[in-house]
C-alpha positions as CSV (number, residue, x, y, z in Angstrom):
1,M,0.0,0.0,0.0
2,I,2.8,2.4,0.9
3,L,4.8,1.8,-2.3
4,N,1.9,1.7,-4.7
5,A,0.8,5.1,-3.3
6,S,4.3,6.5,-4.1
7,D,4.9,8.3,-7.4
8,G,7.0,6.4,-9.9
9,I,6.8,3.1,-8.0
10,E,4.6,0.1,-9.0
11,V,4.4,-3.1,-7.0
12,V,4.2,-5.8,-9.6
13,A,3.9,-8.8,-7.3
14,T,4.2,-10.1,-3.8
15,A,5.1,-13.7,-2.9
16,D,6.1,-16.0,0.0
17,G,9.5,-17.5,0.1
18,A,8.7,-20.7,-1.8
19,Q,7.4,-18.8,-4.8
20,A,9.6,-15.7,-4.6
21,A,12.4,-16.7,-7.1
22,D,9.8,-17.9,-9.7
23,V,7.9,-14.7,-9.4
24,V,11.1,-12.7,-9.9
25,R,11.9,-14.7,-13.0
26,R,8.4,-14.1,-14.4
27,E,7.9,-10.4,-13.5
28,L,11.5,-9.2,-13.9
29,P,11.2,-6.4,-11.3
30,D,13.9,-3.7,-10.9
31,V,13.8,-4.0,-7.1
32,V,13.0,-6.8,-4.6
33,L,12.4,-6.2,-0.9
34,L,13.1,-9.5,0.7
35,D,12.3,-10.5,4.3
36,I,15.3,-12.2,5.8
37,R,13.1,-14.5,7.9
38,M,10.2,-16.4,6.3
39,P,8.3,-19.5,7.5
40,D,8.8,-21.7,4.4
41,V,12.0,-20.7,2.5
42,D,14.3,-18.2,4.3
43,G,15.4,-15.0,2.7
44,L,19.0,-16.0,2.3
45,T,18.0,-19.0,0.2
46,V,15.8,-16.8,-2.0
47,L,18.6,-14.2,-2.3
48,R,21.0,-16.9,-3.6
49,Q,18.4,-18.1,-6.1
50,I,17.8,-14.5,-7.3
51,Q,21.5,-13.8,-7.6
52,E,21.8,-16.8,-10.0
53,L,19.6,-15.1,-12.5
54,P,21.2,-13.7,-15.7
55,A,20.3,-10.1,-14.7
56,P,19.3,-10.1,-11.0
57,P,17.4,-7.2,-9.6
58,H,18.6,-5.0,-6.8
59,V,17.7,-6.7,-3.5
60,A,17.3,-5.1,-0.1
61,M,16.8,-7.2,2.9
62,L,14.1,-6.4,5.5
63,T,14.9,-7.0,9.1
64,T,13.8,-6.2,12.6
65,F,17.4,-6.5,14.0
66,D,16.1,-8.5,16.9
67,T,18.3,-11.5,16.4
68,D,19.1,-11.2,12.7
69,E,22.6,-12.7,12.8
70,Y,22.2,-13.6,9.1
71,I,22.3,-10.0,7.9
72,L,26.1,-10.1,7.2
73,T,25.7,-13.3,5.2
74,A,23.0,-11.6,3.2
75,L,25.3,-8.7,2.4
76,R,28.1,-11.0,1.4
77,S,25.6,-12.9,-0.8
78,G,24.8,-9.9,-2.9
79,A,22.2,-7.9,-1.1
80,S,22.3,-4.2,-2.0
81,G,21.3,-3.1,1.4
82,F,19.0,-3.5,4.3
83,L,16.0,-1.8,5.8
84,L,14.3,-1.9,9.2
85,K,10.7,-2.9,9.0
86,D,9.6,0.2,10.9
87,T,11.2,2.5,8.3
88,E,9.0,5.6,7.8
89,P,6.7,5.4,4.7
90,E,8.1,8.4,3.0
91,Q,11.6,7.2,3.6
92,L,10.8,3.7,2.4
93,A,9.7,5.1,-1.0
94,Q,12.9,7.2,-1.3
95,L,15.1,4.2,-0.4
96,V,13.4,2.1,-3.1
97,R,14.1,4.8,-5.7
98,T,17.8,4.9,-4.5
99,L,18.0,1.1,-4.8
100,A,16.5,1.2,-8.3
101,A,19.1,3.7,-9.4
102,G,21.9,1.4,-8.3
103,G,22.7,3.1,-5.0
104,V,23.4,1.5,-1.6
105,V,20.4,1.3,0.7
106,M,21.3,1.5,4.4
107,S,18.9,3.5,6.6
108,P,21.0,5.2,9.3
109,K,19.1,3.5,12.1
110,A,19.8,0.1,10.5
111,S,23.5,0.8,9.9
112,R,24.0,1.9,13.5
113,A,22.1,-1.2,14.7
114,L,24.3,-3.5,12.6
115,L,27.5,-2.0,13.9
116,R,26.3,-2.3,17.5
117,S,25.0,-5.9,17.0
118,H,28.1,-7.0,15.1
119,P,31.2,-5.2,16.2
120,G,33.1,-6.8,13.4
121,A,30.5,-5.9,10.7
122,G,32.3,-5.1,7.5
123,A,35.7,-5.4,9.1
124,S,36.5,-8.7,10.8
125,Q,40.1,-7.5,11.5
126,D,41.8,-4.2,11.9
127,A,43.6,-4.8,8.7
128,D,40.3,-4.6,6.8
129,V,39.7,-1.1,8.1
130,A,43.3,-0.1,7.4
131,R,42.8,-0.8,3.7
132,V,40.7,2.4,3.5
133,G,44.0,4.2,3.9
134,L,45.1,2.7,0.5
135,L,42.5,4.8,-1.3
136,S,43.4,8.0,-3.1
137,E,41.7,11.2,-2.0
138,R,39.3,11.0,-4.9
139,E,38.5,7.4,-4.2
140,R,37.7,8.4,-0.6
141,D,35.4,11.1,-1.8
142,V,33.6,8.5,-4.0
143,L,33.4,6.0,-1.1
144,V,31.7,8.6,1.1
145,L,29.1,9.2,-1.5
146,V,28.7,5.5,-2.1
147,A,28.0,5.2,1.7
148,E,25.4,7.9,1.4
149,G,23.5,5.7,-1.0
150,L,24.2,7.6,-4.2
151,S,24.2,5.9,-7.6
152,N,27.2,6.3,-10.0
153,A,25.3,8.9,-12.0
154,D,24.4,10.9,-8.9
155,I,28.0,10.7,-7.6
156,G,29.2,12.0,-10.9
157,T,26.9,14.9,-10.8
158,R,27.9,15.7,-7.2
159,I,31.7,15.8,-7.8
160,H,31.7,16.6,-11.6
161,L,32.9,13.3,-13.0
162,S,31.5,11.2,-15.8
163,T,29.5,8.1,-14.8
164,G,32.1,5.9,-16.5
165,T,34.9,7.5,-14.4
166,V,32.9,7.0,-11.2
167,K,32.3,3.4,-12.2
168,D,36.1,2.9,-12.6
169,H,36.7,4.5,-9.1
170,V,34.1,2.2,-7.5
171,S,35.7,-0.8,-9.1
172,S,39.1,0.3,-7.8
173,I,37.7,0.9,-4.3
174,L,36.1,-2.6,-4.1
175,T,39.4,-4.1,-5.3
176,K,41.5,-2.2,-2.8
177,L,39.2,-2.9,0.1
178,R,38.8,-6.5,-0.9
179,V,35.1,-6.5,-0.8
180,T,32.5,-7.5,-3.3
181,S,29.7,-5.0,-2.8
182,R,29.0,-1.3,-2.3
183,V,27.3,-2.1,1.0
184,Q,30.4,-3.8,2.4
185,A,32.6,-0.9,1.3
186,A,30.1,1.5,2.9
187,L,30.3,-0.4,6.2
188,L,34.1,-0.3,6.1
189,A,34.0,3.5,5.5
190,E,31.7,4.0,8.5
191,R,33.8,1.7,10.8
192,S,37.0,3.4,9.8
193,G,35.6,6.8,10.8
194,L,35.8,8.1,7.2
195,L,32.2,9.3,7.2
196,S,32.4,11.4,10.3
197,H,35.8,12.8,9.2
198,H,34.3,13.7,5.9
199,D,31.4,15.4,7.5
200,D,33.7,17.5,9.6
201,D,35.8,18.4,6.6
202,G,32.7,19.1,4.5
203,A,31.4,21.5,7.2
204,T,34.7,23.3,7.3
205,R,34.9,23.7,3.5
206,E,31.3,25.0,3.4
207,T,32.1,27.5,6.1
208,G,35.3,28.5,4.2
209,R,33.2,29.4,1.2
């Protein structure tokens, strides 16, 4: 009801876990919101099935963060982000649009909960966080915008680069950080303190202008 009432969004189907992958194959949606816990087939199994498709859609996992110890596995399995089930309606629609544009979907509340619940989230060792230091200044700028959930096109507009150049930067970032998804890279950025540092720097630059 929330999404169908939002401009530019159409819910083409709903399904339980057992039928979910078949429904995705038939309807070819741009975005899938997938409950991580379902009574018949769990969300992780469905996620793997969806990721095996020739052109899988963007998938965000829904979670309550009560005891969802599977969320890290979901991210490593190709999920493009995660949302809390109590996300505000207007925010939910915007996050779906961001997801459809190829951005990372991590509501701030969910991100903080993940880091609190899993101290090693996105960085099982200090060496993982240290790899952020391998990035160039431009790559760090791109990583911060990735963590904000921006698509490659939006990042290019923000920092005046072509979409192709941004794509190359993102590929380099993932390689240097030894991660396989934008979400994992974003979590490393947050855990390393890069986001708060960038905010401080950004505020100073704005004041300087």
